C-alpha positions as CSV (number, residue, x, y, z in Angstrom):
1,M,0.1,-0.1,0.3
2,R,1.2,3.3,-1.0
3,R,1.2,6.0,1.5
4,W,1.9,10.0,1.0
5,I,1.4,13.3,2.7
6,P,0.1,16.1,0.4
7,C,1.9,19.3,0.4
8,L,-0.9,21.2,-0.8
9,L,-4.8,21.1,-0.5
10,L,-6.8,22.1,-3.7
11,A,-10.5,22.9,-3.8
12,A,-12.7,20.0,-5.8
13,L,-13.3,20.7,-9.6
14,L,-16.3,19.7,-11.4
15,A,-15.6,20.2,-14.9
16,A,-18.6,20.4,-17.4
17,S,-17.2,17.6,-19.9
18,P,-18.2,14.7,-21.9
19,S,-17.8,10.9,-20.8
20,A,-17.2,7.7,-22.9
21,L,-19.9,6.4,-24.8
22,A,-18.0,3.6,-26.8
23,L,-18.1,-0.3,-27.0
24,N,-15.5,-0.4,-23.8
25,P,-15.1,-3.6,-21.9
26,G,-16.7,-2.8,-18.2
27,S,-17.4,-4.9,-15.3
28,D,-20.8,-3.2,-14.9
29,V,-22.0,-1.9,-18.1
30,V,-25.7,-0.9,-19.4
31,V,-27.2,-1.4,-22.8
32,P,-29.6,1.6,-22.9
33,G,-32.5,0.7,-25.2
34,A,-34.0,-3.0,-25.9
35,A,-37.2,-3.7,-27.1
36,R,-39.7,-6.9,-28.4
37,V,-42.7,-5.4,-29.3
38,A,-44.9,-6.4,-32.9
39,T,-42.1,-7.8,-35.1
40,W,-39.3,-6.2,-33.2
41,V,-36.7,-8.1,-31.5
42,T,-33.5,-7.6,-29.6
43,D,-30.4,-10.1,-29.5
44,L,-27.7,-9.5,-27.1
45,Y,-24.1,-9.8,-27.2
46,V,-21.3,-10.3,-24.5
47,F,-17.7,-11.0,-24.9
48,N,-15.0,-12.3,-22.3
49,P,-11.8,-10.9,-23.3
50,N,-10.2,-12.2,-20.3
51,D,-7.7,-15.1,-20.0
52,T,-10.0,-16.6,-17.2
53,T,-13.6,-17.7,-16.9
54,V,-15.9,-14.9,-15.9
55,G,-19.4,-15.1,-14.0
56,V,-21.7,-13.0,-15.5
57,T,-25.2,-11.6,-14.8
58,V,-27.7,-10.2,-17.0
59,Y,-30.1,-7.7,-15.3
60,W,-33.4,-6.8,-17.1
61,L,-34.6,-2.9,-16.7
62,V,-38.3,-2.2,-17.5
63,R,-38.3,1.1,-19.3
64,D,-39.9,4.3,-17.3
65,Q,-40.1,2.8,-13.9
66,A,-37.3,2.4,-11.0
67,N,-35.6,-1.3,-11.0
68,P,-34.1,-2.0,-7.6
69,S,-34.5,-5.6,-7.9
70,P,-34.9,-6.5,-11.6
71,E,-35.2,-10.1,-13.2
72,S,-31.8,-11.4,-13.8
73,E,-30.1,-14.3,-15.2
74,A,-26.5,-15.8,-14.4
75,F,-24.0,-17.4,-16.7
76,S,-20.8,-18.8,-16.7
77,M,-18.0,-17.6,-19.7
78,L,-15.3,-19.1,-20.7
79,S,-12.2,-17.2,-22.0
80,G,-12.9,-15.7,-25.6
81,E,-16.2,-16.7,-25.3
82,T,-18.8,-14.8,-26.7
83,L,-22.2,-15.2,-25.1
84,V,-25.2,-15.4,-27.9
85,L,-29.0,-14.4,-26.2
86,E,-31.2,-14.3,-29.2
87,D,-34.5,-12.8,-29.0
88,V,-33.2,-12.3,-25.1
89,I,-36.5,-10.7,-23.9
90,S,-38.4,-13.6,-24.7
91,T,-35.6,-16.7,-24.6
92,I,-34.5,-15.6,-21.2
93,F,-36.6,-13.1,-19.6
94,G,-39.7,-15.0,-20.7
95,L,-41.5,-12.0,-21.9
96,S,-43.9,-11.7,-25.2
97,E,-43.0,-8.2,-25.3
98,G,-41.1,-5.5,-23.0
99,T,-39.4,-2.5,-23.9
100,G,-36.3,-1.3,-21.7
101,A,-32.5,-1.8,-21.1
102,F,-29.9,-4.2,-20.2
103,R,-27.3,-4.1,-17.2
104,V,-24.6,-6.9,-17.1
105,V,-22.4,-7.4,-14.2
106,A,-19.4,-9.7,-14.4
107,D,-16.5,-10.9,-12.2
108,A,-14.0,-9.0,-15.0
109,P,-14.6,-6.7,-17.6
110,V,-16.8,-7.9,-20.6
111,A,-17.5,-6.3,-24.0
112,V,-21.3,-6.2,-24.6
113,N,-23.9,-5.1,-27.3
114,C,-27.2,-5.5,-28.9
115,R,-29.0,-5.4,-32.0
116,I,-32.2,-4.3,-32.1
117,Y,-34.3,-5.2,-35.3
118,S,-37.7,-6.2,-37.3
119,T,-38.0,-8.9,-39.6
120,D,-40.2,-8.7,-43.2
121,G,-40.5,-12.0,-44.6
122,S,-36.7,-12.8,-44.9
123,Q,-35.3,-9.9,-44.4
124,T,-34.3,-7.5,-41.1
125,F,-33.6,-3.9,-40.5
126,G,-32.7,-2.5,-37.3
127,Q,-30.1,-0.8,-35.0
128,G,-27.6,-1.5,-32.5
129,F,-26.9,-0.3,-29.0
130,E,-23.6,-0.4,-27.4
131,G,-23.1,-1.6,-23.7
132,V,-21.4,1.6,-21.5
133,P,-19.5,0.7,-18.8
134,V,-21.3,2.6,-15.8
135,A,-17.5,3.7,-14.5
136,A,-18.0,5.6,-17.9
137,A,-21.5,7.4,-17.7
138,I,-22.0,11.1,-17.7
139,V,-21.4,11.9,-14.1
140,S,-22.8,15.1,-12.4
141,G,-21.4,18.2,-13.3
142,S,-20.4,16.8,-16.9
143,S,-22.1,17.0,-20.3
144,T,-22.0,15.2,-23.7
145,D,-23.7,15.9,-27.3
146,V,-25.5,13.8,-29.7
147,F,-25.7,15.5,-33.1
148,G,-27.7,14.3,-36.2
149,L,-31.2,14.8,-35.1
150,A,-34.3,15.4,-37.0
151,H,-37.8,16.0,-37.1
152,N,-39.7,16.7,-40.2
153,D,-41.6,14.9,-43.0
154,A,-38.9,12.4,-43.8
155,F,-37.3,11.8,-40.3
156,R,-38.2,11.6,-36.7
157,T,-35.8,11.1,-33.6
158,N,-35.8,9.9,-30.0
159,I,-34.0,10.2,-27.4
160,V,-32.7,7.8,-25.0
161,L,-32.0,7.8,-21.3
162,A,-30.4,5.4,-18.6
163,D,-29.9,6.0,-15.0
164,A,-26.3,4.3,-13.9
165,T,-26.1,5.0,-10.4
166,G,-29.1,2.5,-9.0
167,S,-30.0,5.5,-7.1
168,G,-31.6,8.1,-9.8
169,S,-30.3,11.0,-11.5
170,T,-31.2,14.3,-13.3
171,V,-30.6,15.1,-16.7
172,A,-31.0,18.5,-18.6
173,L,-31.4,18.6,-22.3
174,S,-31.0,21.6,-24.5
175,L,-31.7,21.0,-28.4
176,R,-29.6,23.3,-30.7
177,D,-29.4,24.1,-34.1
178,T,-26.5,23.9,-36.4
179,A,-25.4,27.2,-35.1
180,G,-25.5,26.4,-31.3
181,N,-29.0,28.7,-30.8
182,E,-31.4,26.8,-28.1
183,L,-34.9,25.3,-30.0
184,A,-36.1,23.4,-27.1
185,A,-35.2,22.2,-23.7
186,G,-36.2,20.0,-20.6
187,T,-34.8,18.5,-17.7
188,Y,-35.9,14.5,-16.5
189,D,-35.6,12.8,-13.6
190,L,-34.7,8.9,-13.8
191,E,-35.2,6.5,-10.8
192,A,-32.7,3.8,-9.8
193,W,-31.8,1.8,-12.8
194,E,-34.6,3.5,-15.2
195,P,-33.9,3.4,-18.8
196,M,-36.2,5.8,-20.9
197,L,-37.0,6.5,-24.4
198,F,-38.8,9.7,-25.7
199,P,-39.8,11.4,-29.0
200,V,-37.6,15.1,-29.1
201,T,-41.0,16.4,-29.5
202,W,-41.3,15.9,-26.0
203,L,-39.0,18.7,-25.5
204,D,-41.6,21.2,-27.6
205,A,-44.4,19.6,-29.8
206,A,-43.9,22.2,-32.4
207,L,-40.7,21.3,-33.4
208,D,-39.6,21.1,-36.9
209,F,-36.3,20.8,-37.7
210,D,-33.7,19.4,-40.8
211,N,-30.4,19.3,-38.5
212,A,-29.7,19.4,-34.6
213,S,-27.6,18.5,-31.3
214,L,-28.7,17.8,-28.2
215,H,-26.7,18.9,-25.2
216,A,-27.0,17.0,-21.9
217,E,-25.9,17.8,-19.1
218,V,-26.4,15.7,-15.8
219,T,-27.0,17.7,-12.6
220,S,-27.4,14.7,-10.2
221,G,-26.4,10.8,-10.4
222,A,-24.8,9.8,-13.4
223,A,-26.4,8.9,-16.7
224,I,-25.8,7.5,-20.2
225,V,-27.8,9.4,-23.3
226,V,-28.4,8.2,-26.6
227,G,-30.2,9.2,-30.1
228,S,-32.5,7.0,-32.2
229,K,-33.0,8.9,-35.6
230,V,-35.8,6.8,-37.5
231,D,-36.8,7.1,-41.0
232,N,-40.8,7.9,-41.5
233,L,-41.1,5.8,-44.7
234,S,-38.9,2.6,-44.0
235,T,-39.5,2.9,-40.0
236,D,-35.7,1.8,-40.4
237,P,-33.7,3.3,-37.2
238,T,-29.9,4.6,-36.9
239,T,-28.3,4.7,-33.6
240,L,-27.0,8.3,-32.6
241,E,-24.0,8.1,-30.0
242,A,-22.7,10.5,-27.8
243,W,-19.1,11.9,-29.0
244,I,-15.4,11.1,-27.0
245,P,-12.4,13.1,-27.6
246,L,-10.0,10.9,-29.5
247,A,-7.3,11.0,-27.2
248,A,-9.7,9.4,-24.2
249,A,-10.3,6.0,-26.2
250,G,-7.0,4.5,-26.2
251,T,-5.0,5.5,-23.2
252,V,-5.6,6.1,-19.3
253,D,-4.2,9.6,-19.3
254,G,-6.4,12.4,-18.9
255,T,-9.2,14.0,-16.2
256,Y,-11.5,11.5,-14.6
257,Q,-14.4,13.3,-13.2
258,F,-15.6,11.0,-9.9
259,A,-18.4,10.9,-7.6
260,V,-18.1,9.6,-4.1
261,Y,-21.4,7.4,-2.8
262,D,-22.6,6.6,0.3
263,S,-25.3,4.0,1.9
264,L,-28.2,6.3,0.4
265,E,-26.4,7.3,-2.6
266,Y,-25.9,10.7,-1.7
267,A,-22.8,11.8,-3.2
268,A,-19.8,14.5,-3.1
269,G,-17.1,14.7,-6.0
270,G,-14.0,15.7,-8.0
271,N,-11.5,14.9,-10.1
272,I,-8.4,12.8,-10.4
273,V,-5.5,13.8,-13.4
274,V,-3.5,10.9,-15.0
275,V,-0.4,11.8,-16.8
276,D,1.8,9.0,-18.0
277,G,0.0,6.4,-16.4
278,E,0.7,8.1,-13.2
279,V,-2.0,9.9,-10.9
280,Q,-0.8,13.5,-10.3
281,A,-3.5,15.0,-8.3
282,I,-6.4,14.4,-6.9
283,N,-9.0,17.1,-5.9
284,G,-12.5,16.4,-4.1
285,T,-14.6,16.9,-1.4
286,Y,-15.8,14.5,1.2
287,M,-19.0,14.0,3.4
288,N,-20.2,10.6,5.0
289,W,-23.2,10.6,6.7
290,D,-23.2,7.1,7.6
291,K,-21.3,7.4,10.4
292,D,-23.3,6.4,13.3
293,D,-21.6,5.5,16.2
294,N,-24.2,5.1,18.7
295,G,-27.1,3.9,16.6
296,D,-29.3,6.8,16.9
297,Q,-29.9,7.1,12.9
298,V,-28.2,10.6,13.3
299,P,-24.8,11.6,11.4
300,D,-21.9,11.4,13.8
301,C,-20.0,13.9,11.8
302,T,-21.7,16.5,9.3
303,L,-18.7,17.9,8.1
304,I,-17.7,18.4,4.4
305,F,-13.7,18.1,3.9
306,W,-11.8,19.1,1.0
307,W,-9.0,16.4,0.7
308,G,-6.6,15.2,-1.7
309,G,-3.9,17.6,-3.3
310,I,-0.7,17.8,-5.7
311,L,1.1,14.2,-5.0
312,P,4.8,15.0,-3.9
313,E,5.4,12.5,-6.5
314,P,3.2,10.9,-9.4
315,I,1.7,7.0,-8.2
316,P,1.5,4.5,-11.0
317,V,-2.2,3.8,-11.8
318,E,-1.7,0.1,-10.9
319,D,-0.5,1.0,-7.5
320,F,-4.2,2.3,-6.9
321,A,-5.4,-1.2,-6.8
322,T,-4.1,-2.3,-3.4
323,G,-4.6,1.1,-2.3
324,V,-3.1,4.5,-1.5
325,S,-3.0,6.1,2.0
326,F,-2.3,10.0,3.1
327,S,-3.3,12.3,5.4
328,T,-5.0,15.7,5.5
329,D,-4.4,17.7,8.4
330,Y,-7.0,20.3,9.3
331,S,-5.5,21.8,12.6
332,F,-5.5,25.5,10.9
333,S,-9.0,25.6,10.6
334,G,-9.6,24.2,14.5
335,S,-10.7,20.8,13.5
336,G,-8.4,17.5,13.2
337,V,-7.1,15.0,11.3
338,M,-8.2,12.8,8.4
339,D,-6.3,9.7,7.3
340,W,-7.6,8.6,3.7
341,T,-7.4,5.4,1.6
342,I,-8.2,5.3,-1.7
343,Q,-8.3,2.3,-4.0
344,F,-9.5,1.7,-7.3
345,E,-8.8,-0.5,-10.4
346,M,-9.3,0.9,-14.1
347,D,-12.1,-0.4,-16.0
348,G,-10.9,-0.1,-19.6
349,T,-9.6,3.3,-20.2
350,T,-12.3,5.7,-20.0
351,G,-13.5,5.2,-16.1
352,F,-12.6,2.8,-12.8
353,V,-14.9,2.1,-10.0
354,G,-13.4,1.6,-6.4
355,T,-13.6,2.7,-2.6
356,L,-12.9,5.4,-0.2
357,D,-12.0,4.8,3.6
358,A,-11.5,7.6,6.3
359,V,-10.6,7.6,9.7
360,G,-10.8,11.0,11.7
361,S,-8.4,11.9,15.0
362,A,-8.0,15.1,16.8
363,F,-11.0,16.8,16.4
364,P,-12.6,18.7,19.3
365,A,-15.1,18.7,21.9
366,S,-15.2,22.3,22.2
367,P,-15.5,25.3,21.6
368,E,-17.6,23.6,18.7
369,D,-18.4,19.6,19.3
370,Q,-16.7,18.0,16.5
371,S,-15.8,14.7,18.2
372,G,-18.1,12.8,16.1
373,C,-15.6,13.0,13.3
374,N,-13.2,10.9,15.6
375,G,-13.1,7.1,14.4
376,T,-13.6,5.2,11.2
377,F,-16.1,6.2,8.7
378,P,-17.9,3.3,6.9
379,Q,-16.6,2.9,3.8
380,L,-17.7,4.6,0.7
381,E,-17.7,3.6,-2.9
382,L,-16.2,5.7,-5.8
383,R,-17.1,5.8,-9.6
384,A,-15.4,7.8,-12.2
385,G,-15.5,8.2,-15.8
386,K,-13.1,10.4,-18.0
387,S,-14.3,13.9,-19.1
388,D,-10.9,14.6,-21.4
């Protein structure tokens, strides 16, 4: 386990930047759209790129509702195996019809996508949705864009949203013409693991445009955003994906926006800067209302801490797999000391998941009682996605 004492304490930076939406392996992956309606069916594909056998669980997330305890099916995949689940909504989940999304959770990173298609005799047409690692979803304070939308005599466009936290999220949408002028806007709340699909005209029923972009900003939680452009004559759809900086696609280097969640999925956040495969700085805020030593359901410590800073020396990303520890001294403000341990493993090159532990000491009982901040805090969950 690595340990350092930070020489500078920095405020958290929550830059508004896009996270990845691409076919990258992940251990927790969401496919934001799927359907079995009329002649439409969905095939799901999961690929195991690992050298070992991996356990995989596929969850069915029903559209337009919370999915705290969704139906699931477990599989075991050999190294290099592709799991092919044809007409998955019917054959695996036993539904004659249904609309929603999939969440795929695995013991190690897997790649996931699906094909949604309609049959017309011997011919088929349709679209595919890529599996997006939860760690690469748009986190609170970040944004992305989907472009190529249209709503006119020839085309219509649907917007696809999916919560990626299991606790709900909020997405603010702004539809803009090719010059960047706003045509319409709306804000949508998603419940736990809720997928949502709706026509762009929900933003404004009078919309009529040939080309536009959709700017999506997540104001709480984390979410996935996709577009589906449909030819009115053939009803053939095309998937419109959110953008990702080219540099972010093949390297771990970049800035990662993170959120730190307690048991009720309340979150603080910040960022981690990686250069040449090494963590240069961690800038964040921390609050943990789970600490309740006497069981009275009242948080012992309600302080919000600035934590992290510029590292005295860069630390290789792989060192964080076993945990890195450091201390922050708040005695200059009349408070105590917090000892931190941060642990995470990269989920491909677009995000990571891990944990944050904290132990407080020397917090005074007077003049303002901060003694509840002494001792061990319950562990928090860390989730991050690359922003540049």
